[in-house]
C-alpha positions as a Markdown table, in Angstrom:
| # | Residue | x | y | z |
|---|---|---|---|---|
| 1 | Met | 31.7 | -235.9 | 79.1 |
| 2 | Arg | 33.4 | -232.8 | 77.7 |
| 3 | Ala | 32.2 | -233.6 | 74.2 |
| 4 | Arg | 28.6 | -233.9 | 75.4 |
| 5 | Gly | 29.0 | -230.5 | 77.2 |
| 6 | Val | 30.2 | -228.9 | 74.0 |
| 7 | Met | 27.3 | -230.4 | 72.0 |
| 8 | Leu | 24.8 | -229.2 | 74.6 |
| 9 | Leu | 26.2 | -225.6 | 74.4 |
| 10 | Arg | 26.1 | -225.6 | 70.6 |
| 11 | Gly | 22.5 | -226.8 | 70.7 |
| 12 | Leu | 21.5 | -224.2 | 73.2 |
| 13 | Ser | 23.3 | -221.5 | 71.1 |
| 14 | Arg | 21.4 | -222.6 | 68.0 |
| 15 | Cys | 18.0 | -222.6 | 69.9 |
| 16 | Leu | 18.7 | -219.1 | 71.2 |
| 17 | Thr | 19.7 | -217.8 | 67.7 |
| 18 | Val | 16.6 | -219.4 | 66.1 |
| 19 | Gly | 14.4 | -217.9 | 68.8 |
| 20 | Ile | 15.9 | -214.5 | 68.2 |
| 21 | Ile | 15.4 | -214.6 | 64.5 |
| 22 | Arg | 11.9 | -216.0 | 64.7 |
| 23 | Gly | 11.0 | -213.2 | 67.1 |
| 24 | Phe | 12.2 | -210.7 | 64.5 |
| 25 | Thr | 9.7 | -209.6 | 61.8 |
| 26 | Pro | 11.4 | -208.1 | 58.8 |
| 27 | Pro | 10.0 | -204.8 | 57.4 |
| 28 | Pro | 7.3 | -205.2 | 54.7 |
| 29 | Glu | 9.5 | -204.0 | 52.0 |
| 30 | Thr | 12.0 | -206.9 | 52.5 |
| 31 | Pro | 9.8 | -210.0 | 52.8 |
| 32 | Arg | 12.5 | -212.3 | 51.4 |
| 33 | Leu | 15.3 | -211.1 | 53.7 |
| 34 | Ser | 17.7 | -214.0 | 54.4 |
| 35 | Trp | 18.1 | -215.2 | 58.0 |
| 36 | Ala | 21.7 | -213.9 | 58.0 |
| 37 | Ala | 20.7 | -210.5 | 56.8 |
| 38 | Ala | 17.7 | -210.5 | 59.1 |
| 39 | Arg | 20.0 | -211.2 | 62.1 |
| 40 | Leu | 22.4 | -208.5 | 61.1 |
| 41 | Arg | 19.6 | -206.0 | 60.7 |
| 42 | Phe | 18.0 | -207.1 | 64.0 |
| 43 | His | 21.2 | -206.6 | 65.9 |
| 44 | Ser | 22.3 | -203.4 | 64.1 |
| 45 | Ala | 18.9 | -201.8 | 64.8 |
| 46 | Gly | 20.0 | -201.4 | 68.4 |
| 47 | Val | 19.0 | -204.5 | 70.3 |
| 48 | Phe | 22.4 | -204.7 | 71.8 |
| 49 | Gly | 23.2 | -201.0 | 71.3 |
| 50 | Ile | 25.5 | -201.5 | 68.4 |
| 51 | Arg | 24.1 | -198.4 | 66.6 |
| 52 | Glu | 24.0 | -196.3 | 69.8 |
| 53 | Gln | 25.5 | -192.8 | 69.4 |
| 54 | Thr | 27.0 | -190.2 | 71.7 |
| 55 | Leu | 28.3 | -186.7 | 71.5 |
| 56 | Val | 31.9 | -186.0 | 72.5 |
| 57 | Ala | 33.4 | -182.5 | 72.4 |
| 58 | Val | 37.0 | -181.4 | 72.9 |
| 59 | Lys | 36.7 | -178.1 | 74.8 |
| 60 | Pro | 38.8 | -175.0 | 74.1 |
| 61 | Asp | 41.5 | -176.0 | 76.5 |
| 62 | Gly | 41.8 | -179.4 | 74.8 |
| 63 | Val | 42.0 | -177.9 | 71.4 |
| 64 | Gln | 44.6 | -175.3 | 72.5 |
| 65 | Arg | 46.7 | -178.1 | 74.1 |
| 66 | Arg | 46.7 | -180.2 | 70.9 |
| 67 | Leu | 44.8 | -183.1 | 72.5 |
| 68 | Val | 42.3 | -183.6 | 69.7 |
| 69 | Gly | 44.4 | -186.3 | 67.9 |
| 70 | Glu | 45.1 | -188.2 | 71.1 |
| 71 | Ile | 41.5 | -188.2 | 72.1 |
| 72 | Ile | 40.3 | -189.4 | 68.7 |
| 73 | Gln | 42.9 | -192.2 | 68.8 |
| 74 | Arg | 41.6 | -193.4 | 72.1 |
| 75 | Phe | 38.1 | -193.8 | 70.8 |
| 76 | Glu | 39.2 | -195.4 | 67.6 |
| 77 | Lys | 41.4 | -197.9 | 69.4 |
| 78 | Arg | 38.5 | -198.7 | 71.7 |
| 79 | Gly | 36.6 | -199.8 | 68.6 |
| 80 | Phe | 34.0 | -197.0 | 68.3 |
| 81 | Gln | 33.1 | -195.6 | 64.9 |
| 82 | Leu | 33.3 | -191.9 | 64.0 |
| 83 | Val | 30.2 | -190.8 | 62.2 |
| 84 | Gly | 30.4 | -187.0 | 62.7 |
| 85 | Leu | 33.2 | -184.5 | 63.2 |
| 86 | Lys | 33.7 | -180.7 | 62.9 |
| 87 | Leu | 35.6 | -177.7 | 64.3 |
| 88 | Val | 33.2 | -175.0 | 65.4 |
| 89 | Gln | 33.2 | -171.6 | 67.2 |
| 90 | Pro | 30.2 | -172.1 | 69.5 |
| 91 | Thr | 27.5 | -169.5 | 69.6 |
| 92 | Gln | 25.9 | -168.2 | 72.8 |
| 93 | Asp | 22.6 | -169.7 | 71.7 |
| 94 | Val | 24.0 | -173.2 | 71.2 |
| 95 | Leu | 25.9 | -173.1 | 74.5 |
| 96 | Ser | 23.0 | -171.8 | 76.5 |
| 97 | Glu | 20.9 | -174.7 | 75.2 |
| 98 | His | 23.6 | -177.2 | 75.8 |
| 99 | Tyr | 24.1 | -176.1 | 79.4 |
| 100 | His | 20.5 | -175.2 | 80.1 |
| 101 | Asp | 20.5 | -177.5 | 83.2 |
| 102 | Leu | 23.3 | -175.5 | 84.8 |
| 103 | His | 21.7 | -172.1 | 84.3 |
| 104 | Glu | 21.2 | -171.5 | 88.0 |
| 105 | Lys | 24.7 | -172.5 | 89.0 |
| 106 | Pro | 27.0 | -169.7 | 90.2 |
| 107 | Phe | 29.7 | -170.7 | 87.6 |
| 108 | Tyr | 27.3 | -170.7 | 84.6 |
| 109 | Ser | 28.4 | -167.3 | 83.2 |
| 110 | Ala | 32.1 | -168.2 | 83.5 |
| 111 | Leu | 31.4 | -171.5 | 81.8 |
| 112 | Ile | 29.6 | -169.9 | 78.9 |
| 113 | Gln | 32.4 | -167.3 | 78.5 |
| 114 | Tyr | 35.1 | -170.0 | 78.6 |
| 115 | Met | 33.3 | -172.3 | 76.1 |
| 116 | Ser | 32.9 | -169.5 | 73.6 |
| 117 | Ser | 36.5 | -168.3 | 74.0 |
| 118 | Gly | 37.9 | -170.6 | 71.3 |
| 119 | Pro | 37.1 | -173.4 | 68.8 |
| 120 | Val | 35.6 | -176.7 | 69.9 |
| 121 | Val | 35.9 | -180.0 | 68.2 |
| 122 | Val | 32.5 | -181.9 | 68.3 |
| 123 | Met | 32.2 | -185.5 | 67.3 |
| 124 | Val | 29.6 | -188.2 | 67.1 |
| 125 | Trp | 30.8 | -191.7 | 68.0 |
| 126 | Glu | 28.8 | -194.9 | 67.4 |
| 127 | Gly | 29.1 | -198.3 | 69.0 |
| 128 | Cys | 27.9 | -200.7 | 71.6 |
| 129 | Asp | 27.2 | -199.0 | 74.9 |
| 130 | Val | 29.1 | -196.0 | 73.6 |
| 131 | Val | 27.4 | -193.5 | 76.0 |
| 132 | Arg | 28.4 | -195.4 | 79.1 |
| 133 | Val | 31.8 | -196.4 | 78.0 |
| 134 | Ser | 32.7 | -192.9 | 76.7 |
| 135 | Arg | 31.9 | -191.5 | 80.2 |
| 136 | Met | 34.3 | -194.0 | 81.7 |
| 137 | Met | 37.0 | -193.1 | 79.2 |
| 138 | Val | 36.5 | -189.4 | 79.9 |
| 139 | Gly | 36.7 | -189.7 | 83.7 |
| 140 | Asp | 35.2 | -187.8 | 86.6 |
| 141 | Thr | 34.3 | -184.2 | 86.0 |
| 142 | Asn | 36.9 | -183.1 | 88.6 |
| 143 | Pro | 40.3 | -184.2 | 87.3 |
| 144 | Ala | 41.5 | -184.6 | 90.8 |
| 145 | Asp | 39.0 | -187.6 | 91.2 |
| 146 | Ala | 39.6 | -189.0 | 87.7 |
| 147 | Arg | 41.5 | -192.2 | 87.4 |
| 148 | Pro | 44.7 | -192.6 | 85.5 |
| 149 | Gly | 44.0 | -193.9 | 82.0 |
| 150 | Thr | 41.0 | -191.6 | 81.5 |
| 151 | Val | 41.3 | -188.4 | 79.5 |
| 152 | Arg | 40.9 | -186.2 | 82.5 |
| 153 | Gly | 43.0 | -188.4 | 84.7 |
| 154 | Asp | 45.9 | -188.3 | 82.3 |
| 155 | Trp | 45.8 | -184.7 | 81.0 |
| 156 | Cys | 43.8 | -182.4 | 83.3 |
| 157 | Val | 44.5 | -180.9 | 86.7 |
| 158 | His | 41.6 | -178.5 | 87.5 |
| 159 | Ile | 37.8 | -178.8 | 87.1 |
| 160 | Ser | 37.6 | -175.5 | 85.2 |
| 161 | Arg | 39.7 | -176.9 | 82.4 |
| 162 | Asn | 38.7 | -180.5 | 82.0 |
| 163 | Ala | 39.3 | -180.8 | 78.3 |
| 164 | Ile | 36.4 | -182.9 | 77.1 |
| 165 | His | 32.6 | -183.4 | 77.3 |
| 166 | Ala | 30.7 | -186.6 | 76.7 |
| 167 | Ser | 26.9 | -187.1 | 76.9 |
| 168 | Asp | 25.7 | -188.7 | 80.1 |
| 169 | Ser | 22.7 | -190.7 | 78.9 |
| 170 | Val | 21.3 | -192.0 | 75.6 |
| 171 | Glu | 18.4 | -189.5 | 75.8 |
| 172 | Val | 20.8 | -186.5 | 76.4 |
| 173 | Ala | 23.0 | -187.8 | 73.6 |
| 174 | Lys | 20.2 | -187.6 | 71.1 |
| 175 | Lys | 19.4 | -184.0 | 72.1 |
| 176 | Glu | 23.0 | -182.9 | 72.1 |
| 177 | Ile | 23.7 | -184.5 | 68.7 |
| 178 | Ser | 20.6 | -182.8 | 67.2 |
| 179 | Leu | 21.8 | -179.5 | 68.7 |
| 180 | Trp | 25.3 | -179.6 | 67.3 |
| 181 | Phe | 24.8 | -181.5 | 64.0 |
| 182 | His | 22.3 | -181.5 | 61.2 |
| 183 | Ser | 21.3 | -185.0 | 60.2 |
| 184 | Ser | 23.0 | -184.5 | 56.8 |
| 185 | Glu | 26.4 | -184.0 | 58.6 |
| 186 | Leu | 26.3 | -187.6 | 60.0 |
| 187 | Val | 27.7 | -190.3 | 57.8 |
| 188 | Glu | 26.4 | -193.9 | 58.0 |
| 189 | Trp | 29.2 | -196.3 | 56.9 |
| 190 | Glu | 30.3 | -199.8 | 57.5 |
| 191 | Ser | 33.8 | -200.3 | 59.0 |
| 192 | Cys | 35.9 | -203.1 | 57.6 |
| 193 | Thr | 36.8 | -204.0 | 61.2 |
| 194 | His | 33.1 | -204.3 | 62.2 |
| 195 | Lys | 33.1 | -208.1 | 62.3 |
| 196 | Asn | 36.3 | -208.2 | 64.4 |
| 197 | Thr | 34.7 | -205.8 | 66.9 |
| 198 | Tyr | 31.2 | -207.4 | 67.2 |
| 199 | Asn | 30.1 | -211.0 | 67.1 |
| 200 | Ile | 26.8 | -210.7 | 65.2 |
């Protein structure tokens, strides 16, 4: 009975895989793309969000407290891939665009002044559901509400100094990445651990 169940599951898996591949039309320039290559390209294109990207920034307090390395390590150990990284002194123009939705808030001026007070480390991370998972790793905006194990839950005590920013949606991530990075500053590369992170 168990053997029949295993055979049934294998057959179902094969049907689903064939259905996925048959539903995928390779680009015109690669008409002879193998099924394995077609499957890899189909998945990598973002069907399961593998190539999803998000912006993560270590704020001035995080840089001053030497948390950059610890934060990068957490994202690397999670399995995400770093495709962009730089240390910058944010300009007023960039910050006003980044925080445009908070323009009417009473703390806006203090926020801009603080964010321009020192260097910021901005990064682009790539991976499956990286936007949603990054937000969970970062923790609630108010460190008092952030769970232990999150960046803010472990290292922050006050909302005015919460160490890190992460994009809150895929759409916002695209806008923020284009604001902080030129396309030429992002590196597309294949990690040797990719096959151990994703089953594609």
